[in-house]
N, C-alpha and C positions, 0 to 999 in steps of 0.2 A: 470485403465490402466495408466502406466507410460512410458516415452521414457528414454532408459538410457542415452542417450547423451544431453537430455534437462537439462539446468542449474537450471531452475524452478522447475522440477521434483525432482533434486538432494538436492534443498534447501527445499522442502516439506519432504524429507526422513531425513532430518538432524533435522527438526523440529519434526517429530514424535518420533526420538531418545533422544529429549532434548539437540542435539548439536548445535542448531542454536541461538546465543545470540539476534538476534534483533526479533525473533519471539514472537508476542502480544497474539495471540489467535486463536484458531479453532473454526470457525462458520459452520454451516452445509454443505455448499457447498464451501467455501473458507478458505483459511489459512491468516491470518493476520500478516504481517511483518512490524515493523519499517524500513523506506527506509534507506540506507546508506548516503542518501542526506538530511541532516537536516539544511540545509542554509534557509529551510521553516519548522519551529519546528512542529511536528507532522506528517510529510510526511508519508504516509502509502502505501504500496503495498499489494494487495489482490491476492491470486493466486489460481485459481481454482484447486480443489482436485484432479481433474483427466486431464490427457493429452488432451486437445482438442487444435487444432490451430485456430479454426475459431469460433467466437460467433454464426455466422450463423448457424453451425452444430448443436447447441443446440435448443431444441424445445423453443417456444416462452415463454412458461410456465416457463421452466428453466431459460431464460435470465432474466425475471422479477424476480424470485425467487433469482438469484445472485445480480441483481441491489438492492432488498432490503436490503440485507447484504453489499452492497456498501455505501447505503444511511444510514445503523446503524452505520458503520464505520466513515462516515462522521458527523454524529449528535454526536459520540465519540469525535472526533477532535475538534467540535465546543465547546462543552461543557467543554474542558480541556484546549484549546490553544487560544479560541476566536478570530479566524481569520476573518477578513473582507469578505473573500469569499473562495470557495472552487473550485478548478478545478478537473474534472473528466475526466481520459483519458484511453482507453482501446485500446492500439496501436498494438503490435504483429509484428511489421516490424523487432525489433532487436531479441526479444526471441519470436519464434511462439508457444505460450502457452498462452491461455487466462489468462489475468491479468490485473488488475486497478491500476492505480496510483491515489491516493486521496491526493491532493495536496494543503494543506491550504495557502492562499495568506494574506499578510499583508500590513499594511499601509506604512511599509518602504521598500516595494520591490524595487529592482533597476527600474523596468519599470512595473508597474500595469497592464498595459494592454497587454503586450506581454506573450505569453506562456514561460514557464520556461526552454524548450530546447534549446533556443538561448542563455541564460545565460553562463557564463564561468563556467567550472567545481568547481572552488574554491569556487563561490557563491552558487551553489548548493550543494555542501559538507557542506558548513558552518564551524564553528568552536566549535561545543557544546562539552565540555568536555564529557567524559565517563559516569560520575555521571549524568549528565544532561540527557543523553540517556538514561540511566538505568531508569531514574524517569519518564521520557517520556512513557516508556514502562508500568511502573505500573499505570500510570495515566489512559492510555488507556485500559488496561487490566480491571482496576475498573470501568471505563465508560461503557464497553462492558457488563460487568456481571451484570448490572442493568436491 
């Protein structure tokens, strides 16, 4: 089930038709996208394939199955980008559709102990050229296909 006015439902529809350039892969329960925020190379957003607004609306078994996929993506990020740490965030206060941010953290972070949400937009976005972004998608696809 999808919501017509939900931006993440629209993003899922674009990915299904091949029209989303940041789409990495479809797993069983989530679609994986490279975030537009590449100030932290490899940052991914995992979007639940159905429109659910609260994680607690899902059974515990379903929540655990989703987190297995979150962990799988984190493993792919670690294998390809070698971050020092990974932050896992399931928020929902901006877009009410269950989704996870899997954010690699590196030694050169502006403030390694702070959450990324307080950093300036230009730091979050980064300056990765389009070719680098495409390469990141290919690297993540490869890691997830193993």
